[in-house]
DRENDO-1510 file (C-alpha; in Angstrom, 1 decimal, always signed):
<recs>
REC; n; res; u; v; w
REC; 1; MET; +59.5; +26.4; -39.9 .
REC; 2; SER; +62.7; +25.6; -41.9 .
REC; 3; LYS; +63.7; +27.7; -44.9 .
REC; 4; ASP; +62.5; +24.9; -47.2 .
REC; 5; GLN; +59.7; +25.7; -49.5 .
REC; 6; HIS; +57.1; +23.0; -49.9 .
REC; 7; ALA; +54.8; +22.1; -52.8 .
REC; 8; LEU; +52.3; +19.3; -53.4 .
REC; 9; VAL; +52.8; +17.5; -56.7 .
REC; 10; HIS; +50.2; +15.3; -58.3 .
REC; 11; LYS; +51.7; +11.8; -58.6 .
REC; 12; GLY; +48.7; +9.7; -59.7 .
REC; 13; ASP; +45.2; +8.6; -59.2 .
REC; 14; MET; +43.4; +5.7; -57.4 .
REC; 15; LYS; +40.2; +4.6; -59.2 .
REC; 16; GLY; +37.7; +1.9; -58.2 .
REC; 17; HIS; +34.8; +3.6; -56.6 .
REC; 18; GLY; +31.5; +4.1; -58.5 .
REC; 19; GLY; +30.4; +7.2; -56.4 .
REC; 20; TRP; +31.8; +10.2; -54.6 .
REC; 21; VAL; +34.8; +9.4; -52.4 .
REC; 22; THR; +33.3; +10.7; -49.1 .
REC; 23; ALA; +36.0; +9.8; -46.6 .
REC; 24; ILE; +39.6; +8.5; -46.4 .
REC; 25; ALA; +41.4; +7.0; -43.5 .
REC; 26; THR; +45.1; +6.1; -43.3 .
REC; 27; GLY; +47.1; +3.9; -40.9 .
REC; 28; GLN; +50.7; +2.7; -40.9 .
REC; 29; ASP; +50.0; +0.2; -43.7 .
REC; 30; VAL; +46.4; +0.8; -44.7 .
REC; 31; VAL; +44.6; +3.3; -46.9 .
REC; 32; ILE; +40.8; +2.8; -46.8 .
REC; 33; SER; +38.1; +4.9; -48.4 .
REC; 34; ALA; +34.3; +5.3; -48.2 .
REC; 35; SER; +32.0; +6.1; -51.0 .
REC; 36; ARG; +28.5; +7.0; -52.1 .
REC; 37; ASP; +28.7; +3.7; -54.0 .
REC; 38; LYS; +27.8; +2.1; -50.6 .
REC; 39; SER; +31.2; +0.4; -50.3 .
REC; 40; LEU; +34.6; +0.7; -48.7 .
REC; 41; ILE; +37.9; -0.1; -50.5 .
REC; 42; VAL; +41.2; -1.0; -48.9 .
REC; 43; TRP; +43.9; +0.0; -51.4 .
REC; 44; LYS; +47.1; -1.5; -52.4 .
REC; 45; ILE; +49.7; +1.2; -53.1 .
REC; 46; GLU; +51.1; +0.3; -56.5 .
REC; 47; ARG; +52.7; +3.0; -58.6 .
REC; 48; ASP; +52.3; +3.0; -62.4 .
REC; 49; ASP; +53.6; +6.2; -63.7 .
REC; 50; VAL; +52.8; +5.3; -67.3 .
REC; 51; ALA; +49.1; +4.7; -66.5 .
REC; 52; GLY; +49.0; +7.6; -64.0 .
REC; 53; SER; +47.9; +5.2; -61.3 .
REC; 54; TYR; +49.0; +5.3; -57.6 .
REC; 55; GLY; +47.1; +2.4; -56.2 .
REC; 56; VAL; +44.6; -0.3; -57.0 .
REC; 57; PRO; +41.7; -1.8; -55.0 .
REC; 58; HIS; +42.9; -4.6; -52.8 .
REC; 59; LYS; +39.6; -5.4; -50.9 .
REC; 60; ARG; +36.1; -4.1; -51.3 .
REC; 61; PHE; +33.7; -4.2; -48.3 .
REC; 62; VAL; +30.0; -4.2; -48.9 .
REC; 63; GLY; +27.1; -4.3; -46.5 .
REC; 64; HIS; +25.7; -0.8; -46.2 .
REC; 65; ASN; +22.6; -0.1; -48.3 .
REC; 66; HIS; +23.1; +3.6; -48.6 .
REC; 67; PHE; +25.9; +6.1; -49.0 .
REC; 68; VAL; +28.9; +5.5; -46.7 .
REC; 69; GLN; +29.7; +8.9; -45.2 .
REC; 70; ASP; +32.7; +8.3; -42.9 .
REC; 71; VAL; +35.4; +5.7; -42.1 .
REC; 72; ASN; +38.0; +5.5; -39.4 .
REC; 73; LEU; +40.7; +3.0; -38.4 .
REC; 74; THR; +41.6; +1.5; -35.1 .
REC; 75; VAL; +44.0; +3.8; -33.2 .
REC; 76; GLY; +47.6; +2.6; -33.6 .
REC; 77; LYS; +46.5; -0.5; -35.4 .
REC; 78; ASP; +45.5; -1.5; -38.9 .
REC; 79; THR; +43.1; -4.3; -37.9 .
REC; 80; HIS; +39.6; -2.9; -37.9 .
REC; 81; ALA; +37.6; +0.0; -39.4 .
REC; 82; VAL; +34.3; +1.6; -38.5 .
REC; 83; SER; +32.0; +3.2; -41.1 .
REC; 84; ALA; +29.0; +5.5; -40.9 .
REC; 85; SER; +26.2; +5.4; -43.4 .
REC; 86; TRP; +23.1; +7.1; -44.5 .
REC; 87; ASP; +21.3; +3.7; -43.9 .
REC; 88; GLY; +21.3; +4.7; -40.2 .
REC; 89; SER; +23.9; +2.2; -39.1 .
REC; 90; VAL; +27.5; +2.0; -38.0 .
REC; 91; ARG; +29.5; -1.0; -39.1 .
REC; 92; LEU; +32.7; -2.5; -37.5 .
REC; 93; TRP; +34.8; -4.2; -40.1 .
REC; 94; ASP; +37.6; -6.8; -39.7 .
REC; 95; LEU; +40.1; -5.8; -42.3 .
REC; 96; SER; +41.6; -9.3; -42.5 .
REC; 97; ASN; +38.5; -11.0; -43.8 .
REC; 98; GLY; +35.9; -8.3; -44.5 .
REC; 99; SER; +33.4; -9.5; -41.9 .
REC; 100; SER; +31.3; -6.8; -40.2 .
REC; 101; LYS; +29.1; -6.2; -37.2 .
REC; 102; ARG; +26.2; -3.8; -37.5 .
REC; 103; PHE; +25.5; -1.2; -34.9 .
REC; 104; VAL; +21.8; -0.1; -35.0 .
REC; 105; GLY; +20.2; +2.6; -32.9 .
REC; 106; HIS; +20.3; +5.9; -34.6 .
REC; 107; SER; +17.0; +7.2; -36.1 .
REC; 108; GLY; +18.7; +9.1; -38.9 .
REC; 109; ASP; +21.6; +9.0; -41.3 .
REC; 110; VAL; +24.9; +8.5; -39.5 .
REC; 111; LEU; +27.3; +11.2; -40.6 .
REC; 112; SER; +30.5; +10.5; -38.6 .
REC; 113; VAL; +32.1; +7.7; -36.5 .
REC; 114; VAL; +35.4; +7.2; -34.7 .
REC; 115; PHE; +37.2; +4.8; -32.3 .
REC; 116; SER; +38.1; +5.8; -28.8 .
REC; 117; PRO; +41.9; +5.8; -28.2 .
REC; 118; ASP; +41.8; +2.4; -26.5 .
REC; 119; ASN; +39.8; +0.9; -29.5 .
REC; 120; ARG; +37.2; -0.5; -27.0 .
REC; 121; ARG; +34.5; +2.0; -27.8 .
REC; 122; VAL; +33.0; +3.7; -30.8 .
REC; 123; ILE; +31.4; +7.2; -30.9 .
REC; 124; SER; +29.0; +8.2; -33.7 .
REC; 125; GLY; +27.0; +11.3; -34.6 .
REC; 126; ALA; +23.9; +11.5; -36.8 .
REC; 127; ARG; +21.1; +13.5; -38.4 .
REC; 128; ASP; +18.9; +12.6; -35.4 .
REC; 129; LYS; +21.0; +15.2; -33.5 .
REC; 130; THR; +22.4; +12.6; -31.1 .
REC; 131; ILE; +25.8; +11.3; -30.3 .
REC; 132; LYS; +26.0; +7.6; -29.3 .
REC; 133; LEU; +28.7; +5.7; -27.4 .
REC; 134; TRP; +29.0; +2.0; -28.3 .
REC; 135; ASN; +31.1; -0.9; -27.2 .
REC; 136; ILE; +32.7; -3.0; -29.9 .
REC; 137; LEU; +30.0; -5.7; -29.6 .
REC; 138; GLY; +27.6; -3.1; -31.1 .
REC; 139; GLN; +25.7; -2.4; -27.9 .
REC; 140; CYS; +24.8; +1.3; -27.3 .
REC; 141; LYS; +26.0; +2.2; -23.9 .
REC; 142; LYS; +25.0; +5.8; -23.8 .
REC; 143; THR; +23.0; +8.3; -25.9 .
REC; 144; PHE; +23.6; +12.0; -25.7 .
REC; 145; PRO; +20.5; +13.7; -27.0 .
REC; 146; LYS; +19.5; +17.4; -27.3 .
REC; 147; LEU; +23.1; +18.7; -26.8 .
REC; 148; HIS; +23.2; +19.8; -30.4 .
REC; 149; ARG; +20.1; +21.5; -31.9 .
REC; 150; ASP; +20.8; +20.2; -35.4 .
REC; 151; TRP; +22.5; +17.4; -37.3 .
REC; 152; VAL; +25.8; +16.1; -35.8 .
REC; 153; SER; +28.1; +16.2; -38.7 .
REC; 154; ALA; +31.4; +15.2; -37.2 .
REC; 155; VAL; +32.8; +13.5; -34.1 .
REC; 156; ARG; +36.5; +13.0; -33.2 .
REC; 157; CYS; +38.5; +11.9; -30.1 .
REC; 158; THR; +41.6; +13.4; -28.6 .
REC; 159; PRO; +44.4; +11.0; -27.7 .
REC; 160; ALA; +44.7; +9.8; -24.1 .
REC; 161; GLY; +47.9; +9.7; -22.1 .
REC; 162; ASN; +50.2; +11.8; -19.9 .
REC; 163; GLY; +47.6; +11.8; -17.2 .
REC; 164; LYS; +44.9; +13.2; -19.5 .
REC; 165; ASP; +41.6; +11.5; -20.3 .
REC; 166; SER; +40.4; +11.5; -23.9 .
REC; 167; GLN; +37.8; +14.1; -24.9 .
REC; 168; VAL; +35.2; +13.9; -27.6 .
REC; 169; VAL; +34.8; +16.9; -29.9 .
REC; 170; SER; +31.6; +17.2; -32.0 .
REC; 171; ALA; +30.5; +19.6; -34.7 .
REC; 172; SER; +26.9; +20.3; -35.8 .
REC; 173; TRP; +24.7; +22.1; -38.3 .
REC; 174; ASP; +23.7; +24.2; -35.4 .
REC; 175; HIS; +26.9; +26.2; -36.1 .
REC; 176; THR; +28.7; +25.0; -32.9 .
REC; 177; ILE; +31.5; +22.7; -31.8 .
REC; 178; LYS; +31.3; +21.0; -28.4 .
REC; 179; VAL; +34.1; +19.6; -26.3 .
REC; 180; TRP; +33.1; +16.7; -24.1 .
REC; 181; SER; +35.0; +15.3; -21.1 .
REC; 182; PRO; +36.0; +12.8; -19.9 .
REC; 183; LEU; +35.4; +9.9; -22.3 .
REC; 184; ASP; +36.2; +7.3; -19.6 .
REC; 185; SER; +33.2; +8.4; -17.5 .
REC; 186; ASN; +29.5; +7.7; -18.0 .
REC; 187; LYS; +29.0; +11.3; -16.7 .
REC; 188; MET; +30.4; +12.9; -19.8 .
REC; 189; SER; +29.5; +16.6; -19.9 .
REC; 190; VAL; +30.2; +19.5; -22.2 .
REC; 191; ILE; +33.1; +21.6; -21.0 .
REC; 192; HIS; +33.3; +24.1; -23.9 .
REC; 193; THR; +30.9; +25.2; -26.6 .
REC; 194; LEU; +32.7; +26.9; -29.5 .
REC; 195; GLY; +30.1; +29.0; -31.3 .
REC; 196; GLU; +31.7; +31.7; -33.6 .
REC; 197; HIS; +30.8; +30.1; -36.9 .
REC; 198; THR; +27.9; +31.7; -38.8 .
REC; 199; GLY; +26.9; +28.7; -40.9 .
REC; 200; TYR; +26.5; +24.9; -40.6 .
REC; 201; LEU; +29.7; +22.9; -39.9 .
REC; 202; ASN; +30.8; +20.0; -42.2 .
REC; 203; THR; +34.0; +19.0; -40.6 .
REC; 204; ILE; +36.6; +19.1; -37.8 .
REC; 205; SER; +40.1; +17.9; -37.5 .
REC; 206; LEU; +42.3; +17.5; -34.4 .
REC; 207; SER; +46.0; +18.1; -34.1 .
REC; 208; PRO; +48.1; +15.0; -33.5 .
REC; 209; ASP; +48.5; +15.9; -29.8 .
REC; 210; GLY; +44.8; +16.7; -29.4 .
REC; 211; SER; +45.3; +20.2; -28.2 .
REC; 212; LEU; +43.9; +22.0; -31.3 .
REC; 213; CYS; +40.8; +21.7; -33.3 .
REC; 214; ALA; +40.2; +23.1; -36.8 .
REC; 215; SER; +36.6; +23.5; -37.9 .
REC; 216; GLY; +34.9; +24.5; -41.2 .
REC; 217; GLY; +31.7; +24.6; -43.1 .
REC; 218; LYS; +29.2; +26.8; -44.9 .
REC; 219; ASP; +30.7; +30.2; -43.9 .
REC; 220; GLY; +34.0; +29.4; -45.6 .
REC; 221; VAL; +36.1; +30.3; -42.5 .
REC; 222; VAL; +38.4; +27.7; -41.0 .
REC; 223; MET; +38.8; +28.4; -37.3 .
REC; 224; LEU; +41.6; +27.1; -35.1 .
REC; 225; TRP; +40.6; +26.4; -31.5 .
REC; 226; ASP; +42.5; +25.7; -28.3 .
REC; 227; ILE; +40.5; +22.7; -27.0 .
REC; 228; ASN; +41.7; +23.0; -23.4 .
REC; 229; GLU; +40.9; +26.7; -23.1 .
REC; 230; GLY; +38.0; +27.0; -25.5 .
REC; 231; ASN; +39.6; +29.9; -27.3 .
REC; 232; ASN; +39.6; +30.8; -31.0 .
REC; 233; LEU; +43.3; +31.2; -31.8 .
REC; 234; THR; +43.2; +32.2; -35.5 .
REC; 235; SER; +41.1; +31.8; -38.6 .
REC; 236; HIS; +41.5; +31.6; -42.4 .
REC; 237; ASN; +38.8; +32.7; -44.8 .
REC; 238; GLY; +39.0; +30.5; -47.9 .
REC; 239; GLY; +36.0; +32.2; -49.5 .
REC; 240; ASP; +34.1; +29.0; -50.2 .
REC; 241; VAL; +32.3; +26.2; -48.4 .
REC; 242; VAL; +34.8; +24.0; -46.4 .
REC; 243; ASN; +34.1; +20.3; -47.2 .
REC; 244; ALA; +36.9; +18.6; -45.3 .
REC; 245; LEU; +40.0; +19.3; -43.1 .
REC; 246; ALA; +43.1; +17.4; -42.2 .
REC; 247; PHE; +45.9; +18.3; -39.9 .
REC; 248; SER; +49.3; +17.2; -41.1 .
REC; 249; PRO; +50.8; +14.6; -38.7 .
REC; 250; VAL; +54.3; +16.1; -39.0 .
REC; 251; HIS; +54.0; +19.8; -40.0 .
REC; 252; TYR; +52.0; +22.7; -38.6 .
REC; 253; TRP; +49.8; +22.6; -41.6 .
REC; 254; ILE; +46.0; +22.1; -42.2 .
REC; 255; CYS; +44.7; +20.8; -45.5 .
REC; 256; ILE; +41.4; +22.6; -46.5 .
REC; 257; ALA; +39.2; +21.0; -49.1 .
REC; 258; MET; +36.8; +23.4; -50.8 .
REC; 259; PRO; +34.7; +23.0; -54.0 .
REC; 260; SER; +37.1; +24.9; -56.2 .
REC; 261; LYS; +40.4; +24.0; -54.7 .
REC; 262; ILE; +42.5; +22.4; -51.9 .
REC; 263; VAL; +44.5; +24.8; -49.7 .
REC; 264; ILE; +47.5; +24.0; -47.5 .
REC; 265; TRP; +47.5; +26.5; -44.7 .
REC; 266; ASP; +50.7; +27.0; -42.7 .
REC; 267; LEU; +49.8; +27.7; -39.1 .
REC; 268; VAL; +53.1; +29.1; -38.1 .
REC; 269; ALA; +53.5; +31.6; -41.0 .
REC; 270; LYS; +49.7; +32.1; -41.1 .
REC; 271; GLN; +49.7; +32.0; -44.8 .
REC; 272; VAL; +48.7; +29.7; -47.7 .
REC; 273; LEU; +51.6; +27.3; -48.5 .
REC; 274; ASP; +50.1; +25.8; -51.6 .
REC; 275; GLU; +46.9; +25.5; -53.6 .
REC; 276; ILE; +45.7; +22.6; -55.7 .
REC; 277; VAL; +43.2; +23.4; -58.5 .
REC; 278; LEU; +42.1; +20.8; -61.0 .
REC; 279; ALA; +43.4; +21.7; -64.4 .
REC; 280; GLU; +40.5; +20.0; -66.2 .
REC; 281; GLN; +36.9; +20.4; -65.4 .
REC; 282; PRO; +33.8; +19.2; -67.3 .
REC; 283; LYS; +32.5; +21.6; -69.9 .
REC; 284; GLY; +29.0; +22.4; -71.1 .
REC; 285; LYS; +25.9; +24.0; -69.7 .
REC; 286; MET; +24.9; +20.8; -67.8 .
REC; 287; ALA; +28.4; +20.0; -66.5 .
REC; 288; THR; +28.8; +19.7; -62.8 .
REC; 289; PRO; +32.2; +20.9; -61.4 .
REC; 290; ILE; +34.4; +18.2; -59.8 .
REC; 291; GLN; +34.8; +18.9; -56.1 .
REC; 292; CYS; +37.2; +17.6; -53.4 .
REC; 293; VAL; +35.1; +16.3; -50.5 .
REC; 294; SER; +37.6; +14.3; -48.4 .
REC; 295; VAL; +41.3; +14.5; -47.5 .
REC; 296; ALA; +43.7; +12.5; -45.5 .
REC; 297; TRP; +47.5; +12.6; -45.0 .
REC; 298; SER; +49.7; +9.5; -44.9 .
REC; 299; ALA; +51.0; +8.5; -41.5 .
REC; 300; ASP; +54.4; +10.1; -42.2 .
REC; 301; GLY; +52.8; +13.3; -43.7 .
REC; 302; SER; +54.6; +12.9; -47.1 .
REC; 303; VAL; +51.4; +12.0; -49.1 .
REC; 304; LEU; +48.0; +13.7; -49.3 .
REC; 305; TYR; +45.0; +11.6; -50.5 .
REC; 306; ALA; +42.2; +13.6; -51.8 .
REC; 307; GLY; +38.7; +12.2; -52.6 .
REC; 308; TYR; +36.6; +13.8; -55.3 .
REC; 309; THR; +33.0; +13.8; -56.6 .
REC; 310; ASP; +34.2; +12.1; -59.9 .
REC; 311; ASN; +34.8; +9.0; -57.9 .
REC; 312; THR; +38.6; +9.4; -57.9 .
REC; 313; ILE; +41.3; +9.7; -55.3 .
REC; 314; ARG; +44.0; +12.0; -56.4 .
REC; 315; VAL; +47.4; +11.6; -54.7 .
REC; 316; TYR; +49.8; +14.4; -54.0 .
REC; 317; GLU; +53.3; +14.1; -52.6 .
REC; 318; VAL; +55.0; +16.8; -50.5 .
REC; 319; GLU; +58.2; +18.0; -52.2 .
REC; 320; SER; +60.6; +20.5; -50.7 .
REC; 321; LYS; +63.4; +22.6; -52.1 .
REC; 322; SER; +65.6; +24.9; -50.2 .
REC; 323; ALA; +64.9; +28.6; -50.5 .
</recs>
């Protein structure tokens, strides 16, 4: 790392959802969010420092009839998105006109969804304990049952290239992460089971090159794994449930969202780089604390978008100053 010190500074909010902001995905020119209000919003980044606003809703996509739990964008393109919902379906959205195609086949709430690196397939995980592989026409090409013993809470894909096939990484409430390979074969099999967590898993995040996986959940410990070797490299105990994780695209940092705070963990120094704690929380015996439940970095790593249970996306910019 350089001798620069970094801090994340709150620069404004993005308001428009009527429920928890459950997931955020960013592309080169797109920020899209999913919510418990059953909709997705494509945002227009438009700063208004006087009003404290960082962006406004540009397009709202509706079609799901229950909470939308996850959203992801086409890899390397900002043309389509996929969403996962508690209504048991996946939807493929055309961002240009808002039209969607419904993928039906899971028998439980769909908790996570992602595009394959070539954008020709979609992988989903659900409360029915299965992982499904779809083509973009919405046809289920393969179901992987009974590989996890509990809800599949997260699925992600490593990038392909340099002679390597893409791998699928999945996390579950059965306390394990599984690494699947290769994606380009109908004979996908588990090559690693990573099982050192002591509680259910909510989230995983992959490093930009796909070599590392960060995982977190109920036990409050973020573990960093070597995907190729299946080894636990290091861990950070945040002392609270881990709701969401996001690798920085440009720094060796992991953003950790917990109920009480957001932590930026420096993987090189193995120390906390910064913490974000909301200054104002609801007061009163019946008040429910506001939690961060989703995080995503901008493509250039200069901005962090954080989704909260008060229906707001708070936006933080990375600022550096020489030590």
